[in-house]
C-alpha positions as CSV (number, residue, x, y, z in Angstrom):
1,X,-9.7,-14.7,0.8
2,X,-10.4,-11.1,-0.2
3,X,-13.0,-10.6,-2.9
4,X,-11.6,-9.0,-6.0
5,X,-13.1,-5.8,-7.2
6,X,-12.2,-4.8,-10.8
7,X,-12.2,-1.1,-11.3
8,X,-14.3,0.5,-14.0
9,X,-12.8,2.6,-16.6
10,X,-15.1,5.6,-16.7
11,X,-13.9,8.3,-14.2
12,X,-14.2,11.5,-12.3
13,X,-11.6,14.0,-13.4
14,X,-9.5,16.8,-12.0
15,X,-8.0,19.1,-14.6
16,X,-4.5,20.4,-14.3
17,X,-4.9,24.0,-15.3
18,X,-2.9,25.4,-18.2
19,X,-4.9,28.3,-19.3
20,X,-4.7,29.5,-22.9
21,X,-2.7,26.8,-24.5
22,X,-2.1,27.8,-28.1
23,X,-1.3,25.7,-31.1
24,X,-0.5,27.7,-34.3
25,X,0.7,26.5,-37.7
26,X,2.3,28.5,-40.5
27,X,-0.1,29.6,-43.2
28,X,-0.5,26.8,-45.8
29,X,-3.3,26.1,-48.3
30,X,-4.5,29.7,-47.6
31,X,-5.4,28.7,-44.0
32,X,-3.9,30.1,-40.8
33,X,-4.8,27.4,-38.2
34,X,-4.8,28.7,-34.6
35,X,-6.3,26.4,-31.9
36,X,-6.5,27.3,-28.2
37,X,-7.5,25.1,-25.3
38,X,-7.7,25.7,-21.6
39,X,-5.6,22.6,-20.8
40,X,-3.7,19.9,-22.5
41,X,-3.3,17.6,-19.5
42,X,-5.4,16.4,-16.6
43,X,-5.9,13.7,-14.0
44,X,-8.9,11.4,-14.0
45,X,-10.1,10.3,-10.6
46,X,-12.0,7.1,-9.6
47,X,-13.4,7.1,-6.1
48,X,-14.3,3.8,-4.3
49,X,-15.7,3.2,-0.9
50,X,-16.0,-0.2,0.7
51,X,-15.2,-1.7,-2.7
52,X,-17.9,0.1,-4.6
53,X,-17.5,2.9,-7.1
54,X,-19.2,6.1,-5.8
55,X,-18.1,8.7,-8.3
56,X,-16.8,8.7,-11.9
57,X,-17.1,10.8,-15.0
58,X,-15.3,11.4,-18.3
59,X,-13.0,14.2,-19.2
60,X,-14.0,16.8,-21.8
61,X,-11.5,19.2,-23.4
62,X,-12.6,22.1,-25.6
63,X,-10.6,23.3,-28.7
64,X,-11.2,26.9,-29.8
65,X,-10.8,27.7,-33.5
66,X,-12.1,31.3,-33.3
67,X,-8.7,32.8,-34.3
68,X,-8.3,30.6,-37.4
69,X,-8.6,32.5,-40.7
70,X,-8.4,31.7,-44.4
71,X,-8.4,33.2,-47.8
72,X,-11.6,31.3,-48.7
73,X,-14.6,30.6,-46.5
74,X,-14.0,27.9,-43.9
75,X,-16.6,25.2,-43.7
76,X,-15.4,22.7,-41.1
77,X,-13.4,22.6,-37.9
78,X,-12.6,19.3,-36.3
79,X,-10.4,17.2,-34.0
80,X,-9.5,13.6,-34.7
81,X,-8.6,11.8,-31.4
82,X,-6.8,9.1,-33.3
83,X,-8.0,6.4,-30.9
84,X,-10.4,4.5,-33.2
85,X,-13.2,7.0,-33.0
86,X,-14.4,9.2,-35.9
87,X,-13.2,12.8,-35.9
88,X,-15.5,15.3,-34.1
89,X,-16.5,18.0,-36.7
90,X,-18.5,21.2,-36.5
91,X,-19.7,23.6,-39.1
92,X,-17.2,26.4,-39.2
93,X,-19.8,28.9,-40.4
94,X,-21.8,28.7,-37.2
95,X,-19.4,27.1,-34.6
96,X,-15.8,27.6,-33.5
97,X,-15.6,25.3,-30.5
98,X,-14.9,21.5,-30.7
99,X,-15.5,19.4,-27.6
100,X,-13.6,16.1,-27.3
101,X,-14.5,13.6,-24.6
102,X,-11.8,11.3,-23.1
103,X,-12.6,8.2,-21.3
104,X,-9.3,6.6,-20.4
105,X,-5.8,7.6,-19.3
106,X,-3.1,7.9,-21.9
107,X,-1.1,10.2,-24.2
108,X,-3.3,11.3,-27.1
109,X,-1.7,13.0,-30.1
110,X,-4.9,14.4,-31.5
111,X,-5.1,16.2,-34.9
112,X,-6.9,19.5,-35.1
113,X,-7.9,20.6,-38.6
114,X,-9.8,23.3,-40.6
115,X,-11.3,22.8,-44.1
116,X,-12.2,25.5,-46.5
117,X,-14.9,25.6,-49.2
118,X,-12.5,24.3,-51.8
119,X,-11.7,21.2,-49.7
120,X,-8.3,22.4,-48.8
121,X,-7.3,21.3,-45.3
122,X,-4.8,22.4,-42.7
123,X,-3.8,20.1,-39.8
124,X,-2.0,20.5,-36.5
125,X,-1.0,17.8,-34.0
126,X,-1.7,18.5,-30.3
127,X,-0.5,16.2,-27.5
128,X,-2.9,15.6,-24.6
129,X,-1.7,13.9,-21.4
130,X,-4.4,12.2,-19.2
131,X,-3.3,10.5,-16.0
132,X,-5.4,8.5,-13.6
133,X,-5.7,8.5,-9.8
134,X,-7.7,5.8,-7.9
135,X,-8.9,6.8,-4.4
136,X,-9.9,3.8,-2.2
137,X,-11.3,3.7,1.3
138,X,-12.5,0.8,3.5
139,X,-13.6,1.0,7.2
140,X,-13.6,-1.6,9.9
141,X,-12.7,-4.6,7.8
142,X,-10.8,-7.8,8.5
143,X,-10.9,-8.9,4.8
144,X,-9.8,-6.0,2.6
145,X,-10.9,-6.0,-1.0
146,X,-8.3,-6.3,-3.8
147,X,-7.7,-3.2,-5.8
148,X,-7.1,-4.1,-9.4
149,X,-5.6,-1.5,-11.7
150,X,-4.9,-1.3,-15.4
151,X,-1.7,0.6,-16.5
152,X,-2.1,-0.2,-20.2
153,X,-3.4,2.8,-22.3
154,X,-6.6,1.9,-24.1
155,X,-5.7,4.2,-27.0
156,X,-2.5,2.1,-27.8
157,X,-0.3,5.1,-27.1
158,X,2.8,5.3,-25.1
159,X,2.8,3.3,-21.8
160,X,2.9,5.2,-18.5
161,X,6.2,6.1,-16.9
162,X,5.3,4.7,-13.5
163,X,2.7,3.9,-10.9
164,X,2.7,5.6,-7.5
165,X,1.0,3.8,-4.5
166,X,0.3,5.5,-1.2
167,X,-1.6,3.4,1.3
168,X,-2.4,3.8,5.0
169,X,-3.8,1.2,7.3
170,X,-5.2,2.2,10.7
171,X,-5.7,-0.2,13.7
172,X,-8.5,1.7,15.4
173,X,-9.0,1.5,19.1
174,X,-12.6,0.3,18.9
175,X,-13.0,-0.4,22.7
176,X,-11.4,2.7,24.1
177,X,-14.8,4.0,25.4
178,X,-15.2,0.7,27.3
179,X,-11.8,0.9,28.9
180,X,-10.3,-1.8,26.8
181,X,-8.4,-2.0,23.5
182,X,-7.6,-4.2,20.5
183,X,-4.4,-6.1,20.0
184,X,-1.6,-5.2,17.7
185,X,-2.3,-6.4,14.1
186,X,0.2,-7.5,11.4
187,X,-0.6,-6.5,7.9
188,X,1.1,-7.2,4.5
189,X,0.8,-5.1,1.4
190,X,1.4,-6.9,-2.0
191,X,1.6,-5.6,-5.6
192,X,0.9,-8.7,-7.7
193,X,1.1,-8.9,-11.5
194,X,-1.1,-10.8,-13.8
195,X,1.2,-13.8,-13.6
196,X,0.6,-14.0,-9.9
197,X,4.2,-12.9,-9.2
198,X,4.7,-10.6,-6.2
199,X,6.4,-7.5,-7.5
200,X,6.7,-5.6,-4.2
201,X,5.6,-6.2,-0.6
202,X,5.8,-4.8,2.8
203,X,4.9,-6.3,6.2
204,X,4.4,-4.3,9.4
205,X,2.8,-4.5,12.8
206,X,0.4,-1.8,13.8
207,X,-0.2,-1.1,17.4
208,X,-3.6,-0.4,18.9
209,X,-4.9,3.0,17.8
210,X,-2.0,3.6,15.4
211,X,-1.5,3.9,11.6
212,X,1.2,2.7,9.3
213,X,1.7,3.6,5.6
214,X,3.3,2.3,2.5
215,X,4.5,4.7,-0.2
216,X,6.1,3.1,-3.2
217,X,6.7,3.6,-7.0
218,X,6.3,0.7,-9.4
219,X,7.8,0.8,-12.9
220,X,6.1,-2.3,-14.5
221,X,3.4,-0.5,-16.5
222,X,2.8,-3.3,-19.0
223,X,0.6,-5.6,-17.0
224,X,-2.6,-5.6,-15.0
225,X,-1.8,-5.5,-11.2
226,X,-3.5,-6.2,-7.9
227,X,-2.9,-4.2,-4.8
228,X,-3.8,-6.4,-1.8
229,X,-3.7,-6.0,1.9
230,X,-3.7,-9.0,4.2
231,X,-4.6,-8.9,7.8
232,X,-2.7,-11.7,9.5
233,X,-5.1,-12.0,12.4
234,X,-8.5,-12.2,10.8
235,X,-10.2,-11.3,14.2
236,X,-8.8,-7.8,14.1
237,X,-10.3,-5.0,12.0
238,X,-8.6,-2.2,10.2
239,X,-9.4,0.9,8.2
240,X,-7.8,1.6,4.8
241,X,-7.2,4.9,2.9
242,X,-5.1,4.5,-0.3
243,X,-4.5,5.8,-3.7
244,X,-2.9,4.5,-6.9
245,X,-1.8,7.0,-9.5
246,X,-0.8,6.1,-13.1
247,X,1.7,8.8,-14.3
248,X,3.0,9.7,-17.7
249,X,6.1,11.6,-18.7
250,X,5.3,15.3,-19.0
């Protein structure tokens, strides 16, 4: 039976560029709140090789308050991620940039705010969309690892819209230099939920030296799932290159 590998939740990111996103509120409390950010959405990436995580990082988004003005002196700029953490606050008299670090996929309706010397505060809500792509490779294996993925957002926000799976399995010709070859191999993909129910599956036979793929979309985003690949003839070895992407409505 394949050994289960549970994916970590801290991740390498790829930003989807949206330069100069501006959030501006009408003047209230004597404060004109203008917040800019280079992006409001991005894709976190986890990379695994042979079942082991080889790269991961968090996602950091900067919010620029430099165009905010007020009738009285401003003393604080901040962003509340509204995910259980304390607001990130800087001294407005010396800083205008607030950096917020995101660790998990999800929709974050963060609150940006400015406070003046009289304690008056102006708020603005900004929606941040963070998706997740898991990249997974294995080479020359007859017992593929199980890829476990977690669609539930850790910030208790809206659930993802769907999960896209793209998986390729190669039956390499390992003996071609010796004038021989391996046999065709039958493989089965399964997406299995936390109740051990098979949600989707595909079985195919892969000829010597050829590659087959499975591309599917899964809409159950409310449970933990396993993506498993079974090699029916355990004597044959295959190579795997696959990705699982957790997507939110834009």
